[in-house]
N, C-alpha and C positions, 0 to 999 in steps of 0.2 A: 182635164179629162176626169170627171168624177168616177169613183169606183176603180181607179187605176190600181192594180195589184202587182204588176211586173213591168219592168222597163229595161231596155237595152241602152247602155251608155257606151259611146264610141269615142276614142281619142287617137292621138298620134301613135301611141305605142301599144295599144291593145283595146279590147272591148270586153265588157262584162255584162251579164244578164243578172239583174238584181230583183229580189222580191221586196216589196214595200210593206213594212209593218206599220199599222195605224197611219195610213197615208194621209189622212185628214189632218194629222198633227205634224207631218214632215214638211221641211222647207227645201228650197233649192240648195241652200248651204249644206244641208245634211247629205244630199246627193253628191255634191262636190267633195265633201269630206270623205265619204265612203269610197268614191271611185277614182278620184284624181290621181293617187299614186300609181294605180295599175294602168290608167288610161293615158296619162301624160308623162309619167316617170318622175314627177316632182316628189321629193322626200316628204313623208307624211308630216314631219315636224314643221314643214314650211307651208302646209296647206292653209291654216288659219290666216297667216300673214298674207298669203297670196290672195285669199278671198277678200280680206279687208282692203288690200291695195288695188283690187279690181283686176288682178292679173289672171284670175281663173274665171271663166265664163261658161255658162251652160246655154247652148243654142237649141231652141225648139223650132226646127225648120230654119227659117231665116230670122226668127225672132229671138232676141237676146233676153234672158230672164234675170231679174234681180235676185240677189242671194236670199233675201228675206221673203220672197214670194212662196206661197204654198205649192206643194207638189201637184195638187189637182188642177192647176192652170195649164199643165202640160197637155198639148194636143197631139203630139207626134210620138211615134215609137219606131226607130230609135231617136235619141237625142245625142248631141255632140258636146263634149267637154273640150275646151281649148285653154292652153296656157299661153297668154299673150306676152308681148315684149320681145326685144331683140336678144341675142345671145348674151350680150354684156349685162343685160338687166335680169336675166333669168337665173334662178338657182341652178347650180351645176348638178347634173343628175349623177350623183355618186351614192352608193348604198353601202351600209354596213355589211359585214360578212354574212350575217344571218338573214339578210333580206334578199330573196331571189329577184333577178332582173325580170321586168315585165315581159310577158309573152308577146310575140309578134301578133298582129291582127289575125285572128283565126277566120276560117271561112264560115264557120257557124258557131254560135255560142253553145257551150256544152250543157247549159241548163241554168236555172235560176239560182243565184246565190243570195243569201239573206242580206238585207240592208240593216245595219245597226246604226242607230241615230248618233252614237259616238264613234269616233274613228277606230278602225282596226289597229292593233298595236304593233306597228313595225318598229325596227330597232332605232329609227331616228325620230320617234315621236318625242313629245316634250320630256317625258321620262318614260322610256319604253324599255322593259326588261326582256332580254333575249330568252327564248324558250329553253335554251340550254347554253351553258358556258361556251364561249369561243374556244376551240381547241388550240392549245399552245403549239407554236412552231419551233421553239428552241428551248433548251434547258431540260435537265432531267426532272420529271414531275412524278410525284407520288400518286398512286391510284386512289382517288378520293371517293366518298360516297356519292351515290347517284343524285344528280341535281333535282331540285324540286320543280315539278312541271306545273304550269298554270292550269286552271280548270278548263275543261273543254267548252267550246262555245256552241250552244244548241242553235240550229237554224230555226227559222220561223215555222217550218213544217213540224219539226220535233217539238217545239214549244206548244204549238196548237194541238198536237196529238196528246201531249201531256195534260193540257187543259181539258181536252175532251174526255180523257180517261177519268180525270177528277170529277168532271160533270156527271159521269155515269156511275161513279163509285160511291154508293150511299152507305157503306159499312160504318158501324159505330167507330168512334175514335179509340185510340189505344187506352185512354183513361176511362173508357166505359161510357162517356157522354155521347149523345146522338151526333151524327154527322151534321156539319153546318149545311145551310141551304146550297143547292147545286151551283148557283152562280157564284156564291162566295168561295166554294171549293175551286171552281175553275179560275177565278181571279187570283186566288192564292197560288195555284199551281203555275200560272203564267208569270207572276212576279218572282216566284221561287226559282224559275228557270232562267231569269235574266243573268247575263254574264257578270256584271258588276255586283249584283246582289250575291252571287255565288262567291266572288272574291272577298267581299266584306264578311260573309259568314265564315270563310276560311281564315280570315285574320282573327276573328273572335273565337274560333273553335278550340284551339289548344288550351287546356286548363293548366295554368302555371302552378307548379309545385314549389318553385322558388323564383325570386325576381330575375328578370332577364336584363342584362346590361349591354347596350350597344354603343359603340364609339365611332364617331366620324372623324377621320384624320387625313392630313396631308402635310407634307413638309414645305409647302409653298402657300402663302396667303392669297386670298382673293380668288380661289378656284371654285368656291361654292359649297364648302362644308356646311356652313350655317343654313343655306337655302335648302339643301337636301335633308339635313337633320330636322328642320322645321316641318317639311312635307311628310316625312316618314312618321314623325311624332304625332302630327295631326291625324294621320291615317289610323294610328293605334288608338288615339284618344277618341276618335269618332266611332270606331268599331267595337272596342272592348270595354268591359266594365272595370277592369283593373285601372287603377290610377297610373297615369304616365307622366313622368317628370323629365323635362328637358333642362340640362345643366350646362352652364357656360364654364368650361375649364380652360379658357384661353387667357393666359397671363398678359397678353398684349392687347388689352381693351377689346374684348369681343363685342359683337353687335347685338346680342340677345337683350342686353340691358336697355338698349335704346330703341328696340322694336317691340318684341313680344312682352317685355317687362317695363315699358316706358312708364315712368312715374312711380315705379315700385321701389321702395327704399330698403327692403330687407334683402341682403345678399349672402353669398356663400359664407363669408366670415361670421355673419350673424347666426346662421344655422350651425356653424361649427361651435359657437359658444354654447349652444343649447343641446348639441348632439349627444353629449356625455350624460345628460340627465336620464336616469332610469325611468323617471315618471313622465317623460315626454310622450304625450298622446298623439294619435294620428290627427285629431282635430287641431291641436296646437301647431303641429308641423304644417298642416294644410294652410293655416292662417298666415304662415310665414312665406308662402309661395305665391308668386304672381299667377293670375289665371289668364290663359291664352285661349285660342279658338277651340271649340268643342270640349271645353273642360280640361284642356291640357294645362298642366302645372309647369311653371317656369322658375328656375332659380338662377338669377344672373350673377356674374362676378362683379365685384365693386368697380365702379368707374374711376375711383381715385387710385392712382398708380401706386402710392405707398401702401395702401390697404391690400392691393392685389399682390404686391411683391412679398408681403408677409405670409402669404398662404403657400405652404409647401406640400410635399407629398403626403406627410402624415395628416395634415388638415383635410385634404381632399379624400384620403382613405377613410377618415372618420365620418365625413359628410356622406360619402357614397354608402358606407356601412349603415348609417342612420336611415337613409332613404330606402335601402333594401329591406329594412325591418318593417317599413310602413307602406311601401308602394309596390306595384307589380312590374313596371317597366321603367328603366332608367336609360335615357338617351343622352349621350355626352358629346358636346361639341368641343373638340380639342384645339390647341394652338399648333404652331408649326414646328416647334423644337421638341423632338421626341424624347429628349432627355430632361426636360423641365419637370419639376416635382409634380404639378397637377396632372400633366400628361402621363407620367409614369404611374401615378396612382390609378388613373382611369384605365390604362392599358392592362394593369394587373387585375383589375376587376372585370374586364370585358369578357363577354361570351361570344360576341360577334363584332367583327371589324368592318367598317365601310370605308374603303380607300378612295378618296376623291381627287381628281385632277382635271385639267382642261385640255384644249387642243395644242397647247404649247409644248413642243418637243422637249425643251429643257426642263419644264416643270415635271413632265413624265419621268425623265431620267432621274431628276432629283428625288422625286417621290419613291421611285423604285429602289434606288440605292438606300435611302433612309429606311424604307420598310424592311428590307432584308438585313441591313446592318444593325439598326437600332430597335425597331419594333419587335422583330423576331427574337432578339435577345431578352425581351421582357415578357412576351406572351406568345403561346402557340395557337391562339384562337383563329378560327376560320375567317376568311375575308371575302368580301365582294367588292367589285370595282364600279365606280361611278365616273363616267366621262362627262364633265359638266360644261355648260355654256357652248355647246357645239352648234355652229352655224350650218346652213344647208350645204355649203361648199366644203365642209370638213367632216362629213359623216363617217369617214374611215378612221377618225381619231380614236374611236373605241378599240378597234383592232390593234392600232399602234400602241395604245396604252397597255392593252393586255399583253402584247409581245414584250413591251419594256419591263413589265412586272414579272412575267413568267420566264423571261430570258435573262434576267439580271443575275449577277454572280450571287450564289447562295440560294437561289430560288428553289424551293422544294415542293411546291404545291400550286394548284390552279385555283382560281377564284370560284366561289359557289355560283356566281352569275355576273353578268356584265350589263350595266345600265347606262343609257345615253340620255343626257339632259340637254335639250336644245336651247339655244339662245332665245330668250323671251323677255324683253325689257319691261313690258307691261305687267307680266306676271310677277317679275321680281319686285317691281315697285309696290304692287298690291300686297305682297307678302311681308312688307315692312310694317304693316298695320296690325296691331294685336287684335283688332276686331274683325280681321279677315275671316271669311267663311269659304267653304269649298266652292259654292257657286260663283264666287268672285274670281277664282283662279282659272287659267286656261283648262279646258276640259281634258286635254291630253295629259296635263299634269295630274289632274284628279284621278284619272284612270290608272296611269302607270305608277304613281306613288303608292296607290293601294296594291298594285301588283307586286311592288318591291316589298311592302310590308307583309304581304301574303307569303312570299318566299321566306322571309326571315322568321315569321311566326310558325310556318310549317316545319322548319328545322328544329324548333324547340324540343319536341319530344325526343328526337334523335340525340340531342345534346344533353338530355336528362333534366331539362328545365320544366317540362310540362308533360301532361298525358292527354291523349285524345279521348273525348267522351265516348 
């Protein structure tokens, strides 16, 4: 239906009226991504897999549409979205605490909602950060500062209104130069109001007055510390002019050296040998670091076990101090023993802690006990939670992990935010390549990794690390 601008999508659990932005560029897959969670109850983190497996279908009358077909082939309004397969083959419809259950099918649609070509950010997206921390249910918690809220999402009408105002506003620019041509102003206003563009600008906005140090930690291996550290570091490297360095502080053969720094021969101990030089220049240091995606710098730990074991707390303290003299953001991937020398050095330097675990109950208990017993004895830094590798049938794992951390003996504060990382084998495999770029990764990862980086960056002025322009 050429010229289609609005569409009603109906499913088993609800219906939604959507407005189509640039419908000539949208596909059926975009419709499914935006509407399936509300209309079928499928967790948003499972939508892409369901589309690829053929379990999500869009019916235009009696005609089934392929996911890659353009929207303008639709002839009927409303259309129907169906989640196929028997109950044993379907993802269980469980939702994290901050995701409201879908409304029952209303008698009439309340009005058009904008369709965004990337999925809306529910708690169970590939990495979806909750709009506010989950409230603790047990344990005495200190009253903390207000959580960082994500930017508002402008609907299509609001974005169009802004573009129209820019089209009509021909005033000179603030620097005294004449206003750009009307269509240029309108296009700029449209792009400027895009949600992800706003998030990326928010990551870049705080002006660091001293380097920021972020550490990713867990007391259990294999839960996704390195995966989440890579994604957040990539988000900073993409959005900011400050140099961002990702360091491997895992004494148990971390994987940074075999992924983002594959073939790179300069390691932490080599930088340690040069770190005390007063004449070490930024360009010399830069030449010692591996280059990852989007200009991210990477410093791997030695793969040789005897070299790794010779590195202690003092060595990592010196290396981190050297990096802080020359770069803006230091992201550290820790090992599992919170009392190891490299880990202690990183924790003492940290401004923000990212605690990572998965849906294993034992792993959560172990991480919670280690955090309050060991980590809190070293640093009072604020923390955020990442529940990693969560499948569609375990989306409540984030709340459980939150309760394990905030309800543990000695717990005295709540996390700044809670993030859920969904299971995605394809995305994980792609992230092992140092040449990976954002378009290679699942779009939900791209969106929510930036949201997490946004929250961390927006806390820097409050922590005394940056000022807002």
